[in-house]
C-alpha positions in Angstrom: 0.0 0.0 0.0 1.2 3.5 -0.8 1.1 6.1 2.0 0.1 9.4 0.4 2.0 11.3 3.1 5.2 9.5 2.1 4.6 10.3 -1.6 4.0 14.0 -0.7 7.3 14.4 1.2 9.2 12.4 -1.4 7.9 14.7 -4.1 8.5 17.8 -2.0 12.1 17.0 -1.0 13.2 15.2 -4.2 16.6 14.1 -2.9 18.2 11.0 -4.4 16.7 8.7 -1.7 13.2 10.2 -2.3 13.5 9.7 -6.1 14.4 6.1 -5.5 11.4 5.6 -3.2 9.1 7.3 -5.8 10.3 5.2 -8.7 10.2 1.9 -6.7 6.6 2.7 -5.6 5.2 4.3 -8.7 7.1 3.1 -11.8 5.0 -0.2 -11.9 2.1 2.1 -12.8 3.9 2.9 -16.1 4.5 -0.8 -16.6 0.9 -1.6 -16.0 -0.3 1.2 -18.3 2.0 0.4 -21.2 2.6 -3.3 -20.9 6.4 -2.7 -21.1 9.4 -1.6 -19.1 10.3 1.7 -20.6 9.5 4.6 -18.3 9.4 7.5 -20.8 6.4 9.4 -22.1 7.0 8.4 -25.7 7.1 10.2 -29.0 3.7 9.9 -30.6 4.4 10.7 -34.2 1.9 10.0 -37.0 0.1 6.6 -36.8 1.5 5.7 -33.4 -1.3 3.7 -31.7 0.1 2.5 -28.4 2.6 3.5 -25.6 5.2 0.9 -26.4 5.5 2.0 -30.0 5.7 5.7 -28.8 8.4 4.9 -26.4 10.4 3.0 -29.0 9.9 5.9 -31.4 11.5 8.2 -28.7 14.4 5.8 -28.2 15.0 5.5 -31.9 14.9 9.3 -32.5 17.1 9.8 -29.5 19.7 7.2 -30.6 19.9 8.7 -34.1 20.3 12.2 -32.7 23.1 11.0 -30.5 24.8 9.3 -33.5 25.0 6.0 -31.7 25.9 4.3 -35.1 29.3 6.0 -34.9 30.0 5.4 -31.2 32.0 2.6 -29.6 30.7 3.2 -26.1 28.0 5.2 -24.4 26.9 6.0 -20.8 23.1 5.9 -20.1 22.7 8.0 -17.0 19.5 7.4 -15.1 18.9 4.3 -17.1 15.7 3.3 -15.4 14.8 -0.4 -15.9 17.4 -0.5 -18.8 14.8 -1.0 -21.5 16.1 1.9 -23.7 19.7 0.5 -23.3 18.6 -2.9 -24.4 16.8 -1.2 -27.4 19.9 0.6 -28.4 22.3 -2.3 -28.1 19.9 -4.4 -30.2 19.9 -1.7 -32.9 23.6 -0.8 -32.6 25.4 -4.1 -32.4 28.9 -2.6 -32.0 27.9 -0.4 -29.1 29.1 -1.1 -25.6 26.8 0.6 -23.1 27.1 1.5 -19.4 23.8 1.9 -17.5 24.3 4.2 -14.5 21.6 4.4 -11.9 21.5 5.4 -8.3 18.6 2.9 -7.9 20.1 -0.5 -7.4 16.7 -2.2 -7.6 16.1 -0.9 -11.1 19.6 -1.9 -12.2 19.0 -5.5 -11.1 15.6 -5.6 -12.9 16.8 -6.7 -16.4 19.5 -9.2 -15.4 22.5 -9.9 -17.6 22.5 -8.3 -21.0 24.9 -8.5 -23.9 27.2 -5.4 -24.3 25.7 -3.7 -21.3 27.4 -3.1 -17.9 25.4 -1.9 -14.9 26.9 0.6 -12.5 25.2 1.8 -9.2 26.3 5.4 -9.0 25.0 9.0 -8.7 24.7 11.2 -11.8 26.8 13.9 -10.3 29.9 11.7 -9.8 30.2 9.4 -12.8 32.6 6.5 -12.4 34.7 6.9 -15.6 38.1 8.3 -16.5 38.5 11.7 -18.1 38.0 11.7 -21.9 37.0 8.1 -22.0 33.5 7.8 -23.5 31.9 8.7 -26.9 28.4 9.5 -25.8 26.6 10.5 -22.6 22.8 9.9 -22.8 20.1 11.1 -20.4 16.7 10.1 -21.8 14.0 11.5 -19.6 16.2 11.3 -16.5 18.1 14.6 -16.1 15.1 16.3 -14.7 15.9 14.4 -11.5 19.6 15.3 -11.4 20.4 17.7 -8.6 22.5 19.8 -9.0 22.1 19.5 -12.8 25.3 21.6 -13.3 27.3 18.8 -11.6 26.0 16.2 -14.1 26.8 18.4 -17.0 30.2 19.1 -15.7 30.8 15.4 -15.2 29.6 14.7 -18.7 32.1 17.1 -20.1 34.9 15.6 -18.0 34.3 12.0 -19.2 33.5 12.8 -22.9 36.2 12.6 -25.6 36.9 15.8 -27.5 34.5 14.7 -30.3 31.9 13.2 -27.9 28.2 14.0 -27.7 25.9 14.7 -24.8 22.2 14.2 -25.6 19.3 15.0 -23.2 15.6 14.6 -23.4 13.5 16.1 -20.6 10.3 18.0 -19.6 10.9 21.7 -19.1 9.0 24.8 -18.2 8.9 27.3 -21.1 10.3 30.9 -20.8 7.8 33.3 -19.3 5.5 30.6 -18.0 4.3 31.1 -14.4 5.1 28.4 -11.9 1.7 29.0 -10.4 0.0 27.8 -13.6 1.4 24.3 -13.1 -1.5 23.7 -10.7 -1.5 20.1 -9.4 1.8 19.4 -11.4 3.6 21.4 -8.7 3.0 18.4 -6.5 2.6 15.4 -8.9 5.5 16.3 -11.3 7.9 14.3 -9.2 11.1 15.9 -10.5 12.9 19.3 -10.5 11.0 21.9 -12.5 13.8 23.0 -14.8 13.2 25.9 -17.2 14.3 25.5 -20.8 16.5 28.6 -20.7 18.1 27.4 -17.4 19.1 24.1 -19.0 20.6 25.7 -22.1 22.5 28.3 -20.0 24.0 25.5 -17.9 25.1 23.6 -21.0 26.8 26.7 -22.6 28.3 27.8 -19.3 29.9 24.4 -18.9 31.5 24.6 -22.3 29.0 22.8 -24.5 27.7 24.0 -27.9 24.1 23.1 -28.6 24.1 21.6 -32.1 20.4 20.7 -32.2 17.4 21.5 -30.1 13.8 20.3 -30.7 10.7 20.9 -28.7 8.4 17.9 -29.2 5.8 18.4 -26.4 2.8 18.4 -28.7 3.9 14.8 -29.7 4.3 13.8 -26.1 1.8 15.1 -23.6 -1.3 15.6 -25.7 -1.4 12.2 -27.6 -0.4 10.4 -24.4 -3.3 12.0 -22.5 -5.7 11.2 -25.4 -4.6 7.6 -25.3 -5.1 7.3 -21.6 -8.6 8.8 -21.6 -9.6 6.7 -24.6 -8.4 3.5 -22.8 -9.0 4.6 -19.2 -11.4 1.8 -18.3 -9.0 -0.9 -19.3 -6.0 0.8 -17.8 -7.7 1.6 -14.6 -8.7 -2.0 -14.2 -5.0 -3.0 -14.5 -3.8 -0.3 -12.2 -6.3 -1.1 -9.5 -4.9 -4.6 -9.3 -1.9 -3.2 -7.4 -2.8 0.3 -6.4 -5.7 2.0 -4.5 -8.2 4.0 -6.4 -6.8 7.4 -5.4 -3.5 6.7 -7.2 -5.3 6.2 -10.5 -7.3 9.4 -10.0 -4.2 11.5 -9.3 -2.5 9.9 -12.3 -5.4 10.7 -14.6 -5.7 14.3 -13.3 -1.9 14.8 -13.7 -1.9 13.5 -17.3 -4.8 15.8 -18.2 -3.0 18.8 -16.6 0.1 18.0 -18.5 -1.9 18.1 -21.7 -3.5 21.4 -20.8 -0.1 22.9 -19.7 1.4 21.8 -23.0 -1.5 23.4 -25.0 -1.1 26.6 -23.0 2.7 26.7 -23.7 3.6 26.4 -20.0 5.6 23.2 -20.4 7.3 21.4 -23.3 9.6 18.5 -23.8 13.0 19.2 -25.2 15.6 17.0 -26.9 19.1 18.6 -27.0 22.3 17.4 -28.7 25.5 19.2 -27.8 29.2 18.9 -28.2 32.2 20.3 -26.3 
């Protein structure tokens, strides 16, 4: 059973232990709702009909943007249940991938995988030598890194001179009022980083942004439409493991994300940058 008071304080404090508790308690909701082990919102491009396809679309787009076809190794920071890493190593056979996660339970979820090593570590002190990796990847994870500047600095340290850092994360748009987030102030269980703030940190730490794409309209809105269309079926699955109030909060949050996206309060950015 989930104690709503615990969830409230985990979301309010958002330190590393709180994030671990949140994901251990709530990530199974995503698995129940999608039928898979990817924990991202997905990229709902044309003719995308289900969450797993949307999530694979995002992994595919992200991998191409990061130029994984030209990389010998990559570090996936905040790797979740390692489903994106498995997707990438299946598509890029020559890639050696390191999954870095502060959450040991998530690291142990997928078991042994070819060309993947699992490292239990924080995002702000990466266990790699200077100038040793081709790619640093943070797919819908860096919104949890605190301080974000330390992760970016560490990424620069471990990347080779021609390496690439690629991020995908939800952001607040310039000029948007924090007050307008409504319930998301409490249910958006990560740091509420602004787009300008993220970009300034990257450039301040010595990165050049080579590509930036806002894809929120292909993330929040179609995801919410799918949930509402299939809510009865999804609710039935969720209620097998969670109390009714959890599903209600989830639904309310998803609808608020859609509205905030339509009102240009939040977006979802994918950024590729080099030193």
